[in-house]
Backbone as CSV, one residue per row, in Angstrom:
resi,resn,N_x,N_y,N_z,CA_x,CA_y,CA_z,C_x,C_y,C_z
1,MET,-46.552,-3.914,-93.079,-46.960,-3.025,-92.011,-48.082,-3.721,-91.230
2,THR,-48.018,-3.626,-89.919,-49.025,-4.224,-89.053,-49.979,-3.150,-88.557
3,TYR,-51.271,-3.446,-88.661,-52.304,-2.535,-88.191,-52.981,-3.125,-86.961
4,HIS,-53.432,-2.248,-86.080,-54.178,-2.653,-84.892,-55.435,-1.798,-84.823
5,LEU,-56.493,-2.377,-84.301,-57.741,-1.650,-84.122,-57.924,-1.357,-82.638
6,ALA,-58.046,-0.079,-82.302,-58.314,0.334,-80.924,-59.771,0.764,-80.842
7,ILE,-60.472,0.306,-79.812,-61.867,0.699,-79.602,-61.937,1.464,-78.287
8,ASP,-62.357,2.714,-78.386,-62.450,3.593,-77.221,-63.925,3.852,-76.943
9,ILE,-64.369,3.525,-75.752,-65.753,3.781,-75.364,-65.753,4.886,-74.316
10,GLY,-66.326,6.028,-74.690,-66.387,7.169,-73.791,-67.773,7.315,-73.179
11,ALA,-67.973,8.399,-72.477,-69.237,8.623,-71.772,-70.415,8.807,-72.722
12,SER,-70.198,9.435,-73.870,-71.320,9.691,-74.777,-71.151,9.069,-76.157
13,SER,-69.934,8.641,-76.490,-69.724,8.025,-77.799,-68.514,7.093,-77.745
14,GLY,-68.397,6.304,-78.795,-67.249,5.420,-78.929,-66.661,5.585,-80.306
15,ARG,-65.466,5.071,-80.500,-64.822,5.194,-81.798,-63.884,4.034,-82.033
16,HIS,-63.748,3.690,-83.293,-62.752,2.716,-83.731,-61.616,3.520,-84.345
17,THR,-60.389,3.212,-83.943,-59.228,3.903,-84.478,-58.254,2.869,-85.009
18,LEU,-57.826,3.061,-86.257,-56.835,2.194,-86.871,-55.460,2.752,-86.531
19,VAL,-54.575,1.890,-86.010,-53.277,2.323,-85.510,-52.179,1.539,-86.215
20,CYS,-51.121,2.237,-86.644,-49.937,1.573,-87.193,-48.741,2.502,-87.021
21,VAL,-47.562,1.982,-87.289,-46.344,2.784,-87.243,-45.877,2.989,-88.679
22,LYS,-45.752,4.252,-89.081,-45.280,4.616,-90.416,-44.048,5.486,-90.276
23,ASN,-42.966,5.072,-90.898,-41.712,5.844,-90.862,-41.302,6.201,-89.435
24,GLY,-41.482,5.257,-88.511,-41.080,5.475,-87.130,-42.045,6.333,-86.320
25,LYS,-43.184,6.695,-86.905,-44.157,7.525,-86.202,-45.475,6.782,-86.079
26,LEU,-46.137,6.965,-84.949,-47.430,6.355,-84.709,-48.481,7.056,-85.563
27,SER,-49.258,6.290,-86.305,-50.303,6.835,-87.160,-51.657,6.380,-86.631
28,LEU,-52.561,7.326,-86.413,-53.911,7.047,-85.920,-54.922,7.556,-86.929
29,GLU,-55.896,6.716,-87.264,-56.954,7.132,-88.172,-58.298,6.684,-87.610
30,LYS,-59.133,7.647,-87.258,-60.475,7.317,-86.767,-61.297,6.834,-87.955
31,ILE,-61.880,5.638,-87.819,-62.582,5.067,-88.951,-64.074,4.843,-88.695
32,TYR,-64.510,4.936,-87.438,-65.923,4.690,-87.149,-66.272,5.286,-85.799
33,ARG,-67.397,5.992,-85.734,-67.910,6.535,-84.469,-69.292,5.975,-84.219
34,PHE,-69.634,5.824,-82.944,-70.963,5.351,-82.576,-71.381,5.981,-81.255
35,ASP,-72.691,6.076,-81.068,-73.235,6.646,-79.836,-73.144,5.636,-78.699
36,ASN,-72.883,6.144,-77.501,-72.961,5.333,-76.294,-74.312,5.660,-75.666
37,ASN,-75.279,4.821,-75.944,-76.644,5.071,-75.492,-76.817,4.684,-74.023
38,ILE,-77.014,5.685,-73.205,-77.279,5.461,-71.792,-78.776,5.179,-71.640
39,LYS,-79.115,4.199,-70.824,-80.532,3.909,-70.597,-80.803,3.888,-69.095
40,SER,-82.059,3.976,-68.759,-82.473,3.991,-67.364,-83.064,2.635,-66.989
41,GLU,-82.539,2.058,-65.917,-83.082,0.814,-65.356,-83.260,1.010,-63.856
42,ASN,-84.476,0.839,-63.398,-84.777,1.006,-61.969,-84.298,2.358,-61.445
43,ARG,-84.561,3.404,-62.238,-84.196,4.779,-61.888,-82.690,4.988,-61.747
44,THR,-81.918,4.137,-62.421,-80.463,4.269,-62.436,-79.997,4.305,-63.885
45,LEU,-79.083,5.215,-64.214,-78.542,5.280,-65.562,-77.464,4.218,-65.731
46,VAL,-77.585,3.432,-66.792,-76.616,2.361,-67.073,-76.277,2.373,-68.557
47,TRP,-75.117,1.813,-68.890,-74.746,1.674,-70.290,-75.592,0.583,-70.921
48,ASP,-75.926,0.758,-72.187,-76.643,-0.247,-72.962,-75.585,-1.219,-73.518
49,ILE,-75.258,-2.231,-72.734,-74.172,-3.157,-73.071,-74.412,-3.856,-74.406
50,GLU,-75.650,-4.245,-74.686,-75.939,-4.930,-75.950,-75.633,-4.015,-77.135
51,SER,-76.023,-2.756,-77.030,-75.756,-1.792,-78.095,-74.251,-1.552,-78.250
52,LEU,-73.554,-1.401,-77.121,-72.106,-1.189,-77.181,-71.396,-2.383,-77.812
53,PHE,-71.797,-3.574,-77.436,-71.181,-4.778,-78.004,-71.416,-4.844,-79.511
54,ALA,-72.641,-4.517,-79.927,-72.963,-4.556,-81.358,-72.111,-3.529,-82.121
55,ASP,-71.907,-2.344,-81.560,-71.092,-1.321,-82.222,-69.603,-1.603,-82.117
56,ALA,-69.178,-2.267,-81.066,-67.763,-2.595,-80.916,-67.341,-3.670,-81.913
57,ARG,-68.284,-4.550,-82.290,-67.994,-5.500,-83.351,-67.791,-4.696,-84.616
58,ILE,-66.981,-5.163,-85.492,-66.653,-4.384,-86.679,-67.814,-4.468,-87.662
59,PRO,-68.703,-3.462,-87.684,-69.914,-3.539,-88.505,-69.679,-3.336,-89.999
60,PHE,-68.495,-2.856,-90.365,-68.263,-2.525,-91.768,-67.479,-3.600,-92.501
61,ILE,-67.190,-4.715,-91.851,-66.480,-5.802,-92.527,-67.458,-6.893,-92.874
């Protein structure tokens, strides 16, 4: 069986989802959630790219 890791980054949080096909059906299992920390730079809200990159890397392996 082949597994794939999907990383979804939303407005307030992100998640890692393990995806595979079992018995002809798509199987999804959320395995990790993390906060999407918005920060302010020059009075503008921006994503904290360094934090997102660190959380998008697989921290549990």
